VEXTOR-750827 format. One record per residue (C-alpha): x, y, z; residue in three letters; residue number from 1. Coordinates in Angstrom, 3 decimals, padded with zeros to 6 digits, m for minus. Example, Ala and Ser with C-alpha at 12.3 -4.5 7.8 and 13.67 -1.06 7.14 Angstrom:
# VEXTOR-750827
{pt {012.300 m004.500 007.800} ALA 1}
{pt {013.670 m001.060 007.140} SER 2}
***
This chain:
# VEXTOR-750827
{pt {m022.666 023.745 m004.516} MET 1}
{pt {m019.595 022.712 m004.371} GLU 2}
{pt {m019.133 022.712 m000.592} PHE 3}
{pt {m021.949 020.298 m000.674} LEU 4}
{pt {m020.760 017.984 m003.335} PHE 5}
{pt {m017.469 018.381 m001.781} SER 6}
{pt {m018.869 016.880 001.503} ALA 7}
{pt {m021.054 014.464 000.345} ALA 8}
{pt {m018.079 012.725 m001.370} ILE 9}
{pt {m016.011 013.030 001.994} THR 10}
{pt {m019.204 011.711 003.239} LEU 11}
{pt {m019.234 008.764 001.669} THR 12}
{pt {m015.510 007.957 001.779} VAL 13}
{pt {m015.896 007.976 005.637} PHE 14}
{pt {m018.494 005.886 005.781} VAL 15}
{pt {m016.880 003.632 003.485} LEU 16}
{pt {m014.198 003.479 005.971} GLY 17}
{pt {m016.077 003.090 008.844} SER 18}
{pt {m017.792 m000.239 007.491} ALA 19}
{pt {m013.750 m001.238 006.647} VAL 20}
{pt {m013.263 m000.613 010.174} GLY 21}
{pt {m016.229 m002.850 011.083} SER 22}
{pt {m014.673 m005.859 009.594} PHE 23}
{pt {m011.552 m004.861 011.254} LEU 24}
{pt {m012.348 m005.818 013.941} ASN 25}
{pt {m013.937 m008.838 013.076} VAL 26}
{pt {m010.224 m009.286 012.070} VAL 27}
{pt {m008.816 m008.325 014.714} ILE 28}
{pt {m010.876 m010.849 017.448} TYR 29}
{pt {m010.973 m013.048 015.402} ARG 30}
{pt {m007.251 m014.256 013.624} VAL 31}
{pt {m005.617 m014.083 016.788} PRO 32}
{pt {m008.375 m016.828 017.944} ALA 33}
{pt {m008.063 m018.896 014.926} GLY 34}
{pt {m011.442 m018.251 013.884} LEU 35}
{pt {m013.076 m017.241 010.711} SER 36}
{pt {m013.230 m014.153 010.085} VAL 37}
{pt {m016.683 m014.853 008.000} LEU 38}
{pt {m018.197 m017.870 009.396} PHE 39}
{pt {m020.282 m016.990 011.948} PRO 40}
{pt {m021.785 m013.887 011.342} PRO 41}
{pt {m021.312 m010.744 013.860} SER 42}
{pt {m022.564 m012.338 017.051} ARG 43}
{pt {m022.217 m010.867 020.728} CYS 44}
{pt {m019.053 m012.708 022.244} PRO 45}
{pt {m021.388 m013.252 025.664} HIS 46}
{pt {m024.865 m014.788 024.686} CYS 47}
{pt {m023.247 m015.677 020.809} LEU 48}
{pt {m026.554 m014.207 019.804} ARG 49}
{pt {m026.534 m012.760 015.925} LYS 50}
{pt {m026.725 m009.473 016.249} LEU 51}
{pt {m029.546 m007.319 013.758} LYS 52}
{pt {m028.251 m005.561 010.690} ALA 53}
{pt {m029.157 m002.462 011.955} TYR 54}
{pt {m026.709 m002.936 015.019} ASP 55}
{pt {m023.740 m003.036 012.635} ASN 56}
{pt {m024.251 000.077 011.277} VAL 57}
{pt {m020.375 001.571 012.027} PRO 58}
{pt {m019.976 004.002 015.122} VAL 59}
{pt {m024.309 004.449 015.116} LEU 60}
{pt {m025.350 001.090 016.267} GLY 61}
{pt {m023.027 001.436 019.195} TRP 62}
{pt {m024.386 004.695 019.731} LEU 63}
{pt {m027.726 003.400 019.427} TRP 64}
{pt {m026.981 000.719 021.846} LEU 65}
{pt {m025.885 002.859 024.290} LYS 66}
{pt {m022.493 000.296 024.444} GLY 67}
{pt {m024.729 m002.780 025.032} ARG 68}
{pt {m025.754 m005.884 023.522} CYS 69}
{pt {m029.730 m005.824 022.693} ARG 70}
{pt {m029.691 m009.320 024.436} PHE 71}
{pt {m028.040 m009.707 027.204} CYS 72}
{pt {m026.919 m005.927 028.088} LYS 73}
{pt {m023.668 m007.189 028.320} SER 74}
{pt {m020.606 m004.062 027.633} PRO 75}
{pt {m020.012 m003.783 024.034} ILE 76}
{pt {m016.141 m002.292 024.429} ALA 77}
{pt {m015.892 001.433 022.869} ILE 78}
{pt {m012.946 000.095 021.137} ARG 79}
{pt {m015.098 m001.087 018.502} TYR 80}
{pt {m016.789 002.211 017.239} PRO 81}
{pt {m012.850 004.099 018.034} LEU 82}
{pt {m011.943 001.184 015.623} VAL 83}
{pt {m014.508 002.104 012.848} GLU 84}
{pt {m014.103 005.921 013.528} ALA 85}
{pt {m010.715 006.236 013.252} ALA 86}
{pt {m010.578 003.376 009.948} THR 87}
{pt {m013.263 006.149 008.307} GLY 88}
{pt {m011.023 009.091 008.939} LEU 89}
{pt {m007.688 007.389 007.473} LEU 90}
{pt {m009.767 007.224 004.419} PHE 91}
{pt {m010.598 010.345 004.656} VAL 92}
{pt {m007.487 011.795 005.163} PHE 93}
{pt {m006.112 009.571 002.412} THR 94}
{pt {m008.644 010.762 m000.173} PHE 95}
{pt {m007.550 014.473 000.863} TRP 96}
{pt {m003.976 014.202 m000.053} ALA 97}
{pt {m003.841 011.522 m002.788} PHE 98}
{pt {m007.705 012.289 m004.416} ASP 99}
{pt {m009.370 009.384 m006.345} LEU 100}
{pt {m006.465 007.894 m007.815} SER 101}
{pt {m004.500 004.424 m007.399} LEU 102}
{pt {m002.257 004.848 m004.561} PRO 103}
{pt {m005.673 005.847 m002.660} THR 104}
{pt {m007.177 002.654 m002.770} LEU 105}
{pt {m003.571 001.077 m002.271} GLY 106}
{pt {m003.227 002.686 000.836} TYR 107}
{pt {m006.667 002.206 001.933} TRP 108}
{pt {m005.669 m000.984 001.777} ALA 109}
{pt {m002.209 m000.920 003.067} PHE 110}
{pt {m003.359 001.577 006.379} PHE 111}
{pt {m006.212 m001.317 007.268} SER 112}
{pt {m003.941 m003.959 007.453} TRP 113}
{pt {m001.920 m001.616 009.593} LEU 114}
{pt {m004.381 m000.981 011.642} LEU 115}
{pt {m005.407 m004.372 012.381} ALA 116}
{pt {m002.036 m005.829 012.984} LEU 117}
{pt {m001.403 m002.607 015.297} ALA 118}
{pt {m003.934 m003.525 017.958} LEU 119}
{pt {m003.601 m007.244 017.423} ILE 120}
{pt {000.072 m006.866 018.774} ASP 121}
{pt {m001.653 m004.759 021.714} ILE 122}
{pt {m003.734 m007.226 022.523} ASP 123}
{pt {m001.434 m010.322 021.905} THR 124}
{pt {001.930 m009.347 021.485} LEU 125}
{pt {001.795 m011.123 018.623} THR 126}
{pt {001.864 m010.666 014.663} LEU 127}
{pt {000.220 m013.031 012.889} PRO 128}
{pt {001.582 m014.371 009.915} ASN 129}
{pt {m001.204 m014.450 007.391} PRO 130}
{pt {m002.503 m011.041 007.994} LEU 131}
{pt {001.761 m009.710 007.406} THR 132}
{pt {002.331 m012.735 004.436} GLN 133}
{pt {m000.787 m011.009 003.040} SER 134}
{pt {m000.191 m008.047 003.014} GLY 135}
{pt {003.342 m008.358 001.732} LEU 136}
{pt {001.719 m010.294 m001.096} ILE 137}
{pt {m000.752 m007.506 m001.779} ALA 138}
{pt {002.212 m004.731 m001.368} GLY 139}
{pt {004.421 m006.372 m004.280} LEU 140}
{pt {001.303 m006.461 m006.358} ALA 141}
{pt {000.130 m003.090 m005.695} PHE 142}
{pt {003.770 m001.869 m006.938} GLN 143}
{pt {003.221 m003.902 m009.782} ALA 144}
{pt {000.538 m002.500 m010.497} LEU 145}
{pt {001.327 001.120 m010.295} VAL 146}
{pt {004.368 000.090 m012.388} GLY 147}
{pt {002.255 m000.846 m014.877} TRP 148}
{pt {000.128 002.114 m015.281} PHE 149}
{pt {002.702 004.129 m014.939} ALA 150}
{pt {004.606 002.338 m017.582} THR 151}
{pt {001.503 000.705 m019.531} ALA 152}
{pt {004.234 m002.366 m020.084} SER 153}
{pt {005.038 m005.607 m018.170} THR 154}
{pt {008.403 m004.128 m017.875} SER 155}
{pt {007.386 m000.999 m015.851} GLY 156}
{pt {005.397 m003.380 m013.572} ALA 157}
{pt {008.093 m005.966 m012.821} LEU 158}
{pt {010.662 m003.288 m012.235} HIS 159}
{pt {008.269 m001.465 m009.655} ALA 160}
{pt {007.622 m004.656 m008.149} MET 161}
{pt {011.201 m005.328 m008.036} MET 162}
{pt {011.794 m002.169 m005.865} GLY 163}
{pt {008.912 m003.612 m003.702} GLY 164}
{pt {010.912 m006.542 m002.867} LEU 165}
{pt {014.012 m004.759 m002.445} ILE 166}
{pt {012.374 m002.827 000.313} GLY 167}
{pt {010.651 m006.238 001.897} ALA 168}
{pt {014.014 m007.945 001.762} VAL 169}
{pt {015.466 m004.942 003.579} LEU 170}
{pt {012.595 m004.440 006.069} GLY 171}
{pt {013.245 m008.235 007.254} ILE 172}
{pt {017.140 m008.103 006.677} TRP 173}
{pt {016.509 m004.681 008.730} LEU 174}
{pt {014.877 m005.793 012.013} PHE 175}
{pt {016.407 m009.137 012.123} ASP 176}
{pt {019.772 m007.398 012.777} LEU 177}
{pt {018.199 m004.806 015.105} ILE 178}
{pt {016.827 m007.717 017.251} THR 179}
{pt {020.582 m009.361 017.130} ILE 180}
{pt {022.134 m005.967 018.603} ILE 181}
{pt {019.647 m005.692 020.878} GLY 182}
{pt {019.045 m008.891 022.192} SER 183}
{pt {023.323 m009.054 022.540} ILE 184}
{pt {023.167 m005.477 024.585} ALA 185}
{pt {020.308 m005.851 026.935} PHE 186}
{pt {020.615 m009.735 027.915} GLY 187}
{pt {017.155 m010.120 026.529} GLN 188}
{pt {015.037 m010.473 022.819} THR 189}
{pt {015.154 m006.712 022.189} ALA 190}
{pt {011.859 m007.392 019.472} MET 191}
{pt {009.555 m009.734 018.327} GLY 192}
{pt {009.958 m012.315 014.790} GLY 193}
{pt {006.614 m010.572 014.054} GLY 194}
{pt {007.909 m007.000 013.612} ASP 195}
{pt {010.687 m007.761 011.405} ALA 196}
{pt {007.981 m009.621 008.876} LYS 197}
{pt {005.866 m006.294 008.993} LEU 198}
{pt {008.960 m003.991 008.245} ALA 199}
{pt {009.110 m006.279 005.376} ALA 200}
{pt {005.057 m005.900 004.654} MET 201}
{pt {005.816 m002.113 005.032} MET 202}
{pt {009.344 m002.134 002.590} GLY 203}
{pt {006.594 m003.876 000.004} ALA 204}
{pt {004.163 m001.213 m000.377} TRP 205}
{pt {006.433 001.953 000.693} LEU 206}
{pt {009.684 000.997 m000.893} GLY 207}
{pt {013.264 001.021 000.398} TRP 208}
{pt {013.424 004.832 000.763} LYS 209}
{pt {010.506 005.367 002.872} LEU 210}
{pt {010.523 002.024 004.700} LEU 211}
{pt {013.721 003.487 006.250} LEU 212}
{pt {011.837 007.062 006.940} ILE 213}
{pt {008.961 005.137 008.404} ALA 214}
{pt {011.238 002.629 010.688} ALA 215}
{pt {013.124 005.791 011.738} PHE 216}
{pt {009.839 007.330 012.886} LEU 217}
{pt {008.699 004.356 014.398} ALA 218}
{pt {011.994 004.136 016.612} CYS 219}
{pt {011.721 007.799 017.717} VAL 220}
{pt {008.264 007.599 018.685} ILE 221}
{pt {008.429 003.936 020.444} GLY 222}
{pt {011.682 005.169 022.433} ALA 223}
{pt {010.040 008.087 023.244} PHE 224}
{pt {006.867 006.406 024.454} VAL 225}
{pt {008.762 003.938 026.062} GLY 226}
{pt {010.781 006.220 028.248} GLY 227}
{pt {008.048 008.165 029.057} GLY 228}
{pt {006.081 004.866 030.233} ALA 229}
{pt {009.230 003.804 031.867} ILE 230}
{pt {009.408 007.424 033.634} ALA 231}
{pt {006.123 007.158 034.661} LEU 232}
{pt {006.593 003.853 036.593} GLY 233}
{pt {003.502 002.095 033.856} TRP 234}
{pt {005.998 000.183 032.479} LEU 235}
{pt {009.366 m001.222 033.851} ASN 236}
{pt {012.608 m001.983 031.272} ARG 237}
{pt {012.145 m005.913 031.624} ARG 238}
{pt {008.434 m005.579 029.992} GLN 239}
{pt {007.588 m006.444 027.142} PRO 240}
{pt {005.739 m003.900 024.598} MET 241}
{pt {004.339 m003.834 021.495} PRO 242}
{pt {006.491 m002.267 018.519} PHE 243}
{pt {004.087 m003.041 015.712} GLY 244}
{pt {002.189 000.377 016.409} PRO 245}
{pt {004.808 002.064 015.846} PHE 246}
{pt {005.819 000.453 013.465} LEU 247}
{pt {002.201 001.195 011.635} ALA 248}
{pt {002.283 004.621 012.675} LEU 249}
{pt {005.565 005.467 011.428} GLY 250}
{pt {004.481 003.841 007.878} ALA 251}
{pt {001.562 005.766 007.553} ILE 252}
{pt {003.528 009.307 008.910} LEU 253}
{pt {005.908 008.344 005.844} SER 254}
{pt {003.348 007.193 003.579} ALA 255}
{pt {001.709 010.866 004.120} PHE 256}
{pt {004.480 012.754 004.474} PHE 257}
{pt {008.053 010.916 003.483} GLY 258}
{pt {008.808 011.889 000.427} GLU 259}
{pt {008.741 015.646 001.824} ALA 260}
{pt {010.975 014.653 004.379} LEU 261}
{pt {013.566 012.849 002.046} VAL 262}
{pt {013.175 015.911 m000.323} SER 263}
{pt {013.962 018.151 002.651} GLY 264}
{pt {017.083 016.560 004.016} TYR 265}
{pt {018.372 016.303 000.095} MET 266}
{pt {017.861 019.974 000.032} GLN 267}
{pt {019.591 020.798 003.202} ILE 268}
{pt {022.797 018.153 002.844} PHE 269}
{pt {022.858 017.611 m000.391} PHE 270}
{pt {022.248 020.982 m002.323} PRO 271}
{pt {024.302 020.351 m004.963} THR 272}
{pt {022.494 017.344 m006.227} LEU 273}
***
């Protein structure tokens, strides 16, 4: 009975996450195009016919339609159900890691922002200001809420929010510095301005310690993937590569494992502290 209850809860969380993923697909497509994410309702980008409600069921709708529009039979990109499934899994893993808690609710929102921004960066090599700015504000609000629940005081909320603000400032300064140094070293723009704004948003959610872990992981993974792509001939040295996905991945890994990594580092290098 306990197993069935846990399975039902997990399935519910996955369905919730995949529904959020369905909305993220709309955000990813419409925000870079300057379109409203609310109107008009979901429709086929080819024939512009409004989709049926049952065609919009996350993941399953694409399978029922066999990857084609019900009306014009144009192909529907497989990325749509993959984004829905990935968001659902992120929600499940977050729930497993933090149970039903305020951090879980916050990270569900944070990871959704990151996923949308990462895929927009892959598509357009941009990180839209409306998303990074709203994400930063939401991160500061999340920090204040965590602080208030932890201390039941306004001073606790302000202290926690200040930690997020320090993380945001550190994020934008750090990546602006990396951009300047990289541009001088390589003789071309090393990083887009949106990356610094995304780092600021990450700092607001994670605080400065976890931001540094996230930035380190992003740089290591990005260097490994970029170097591999150049070695395989998939990318040339002058070709721009979106860094937003690596920042997003670093932030997610830091949220799950950052505290353990910091603790392990301190035990190895500063065992007496």
